[in-house]
C-alpha positions in Angstrom: -35.5 -20.8 144.5 -34.0 -17.4 145.0 -35.0 -15.5 148.1 -35.4 -11.7 148.1 -36.1 -9.4 151.0 -37.8 -6.1 151.3 -39.2 -3.7 153.9 -42.8 -2.7 153.5 -44.2 0.4 155.1 -47.9 0.5 156.0 -49.6 3.8 156.9 -50.8 3.5 160.5 -54.0 5.5 159.8 -55.2 3.4 156.8 -53.1 0.2 156.7 -52.4 1.0 153.1 -48.9 0.4 151.7 -46.8 3.5 152.0 -43.6 2.3 150.4 -41.2 -0.5 149.7 -37.5 -0.8 150.3 -35.6 -3.6 148.6 -32.8 -5.1 150.6 -29.5 -5.2 148.6 -27.8 -8.6 148.6 -24.8 -7.2 150.5 -27.0 -6.3 153.5 -29.2 -9.3 153.7 -27.4 -11.2 156.5 -27.1 -8.1 158.6 -30.8 -7.1 158.1 -31.9 -10.7 158.9 -29.8 -10.6 162.1 -31.2 -7.2 163.2 -34.8 -8.3 162.5 -34.2 -11.6 164.5 -35.1 -13.8 161.5 -33.9 -17.3 162.4 -35.3 -19.0 159.2 -34.4 -16.9 156.2 -36.4 -19.1 153.8 -39.7 -18.8 155.6 -42.0 -16.8 153.4 -44.2 -14.0 154.6 -43.9 -10.8 156.7 -42.5 -10.1 160.1 -43.4 -6.8 161.9 -40.3 -4.9 163.0 -40.0 -3.2 166.3 -39.1 0.5 166.7 -35.6 -0.5 167.8 -35.2 -2.7 164.7 -36.4 0.0 162.4 -34.0 2.5 164.1 -31.1 0.1 163.5 -32.0 -0.7 159.9 -32.7 2.9 158.7 -29.0 4.1 158.7 -27.9 0.8 157.2 -30.3 1.0 154.3 -30.4 4.7 154.0 -34.0 5.6 154.7 -35.5 8.0 157.2 -37.7 6.1 159.6 -41.1 7.5 160.7 -42.5 5.0 163.2 -45.3 7.4 164.2 -46.6 7.4 160.6 -45.7 3.9 159.4 -45.6 0.2 160.6 -42.6 -1.6 159.1 -42.5 -5.2 158.1 -39.7 -7.4 156.6 -41.0 -9.5 153.8 -39.4 -12.7 152.5 -40.2 -13.5 148.8 -39.3 -16.6 146.8 -38.6 -16.3 143.1 -38.4 -19.3 140.8 -35.8 -18.4 138.2 -37.2 -21.1 135.8 -40.6 -19.4 135.6 -41.2 -16.6 133.1 
């Protein structure tokens, strides 16, 4: 299995997806540390705090808007043998 990580933004007013930010491999360890993820292979989403979003935004190069969006870190598993 290959694990990938991304930040998903949900609009606070509608809970609809407002954007996705893929985490580059070079930043994965730092992002997981900031997000407080102890098991990097556990699939699913973890909601990020305002402080975590503030720390991640300059690292990943996005402008955070915590009044408009809720941010979650998602862990995905990809099976390289499947088409």
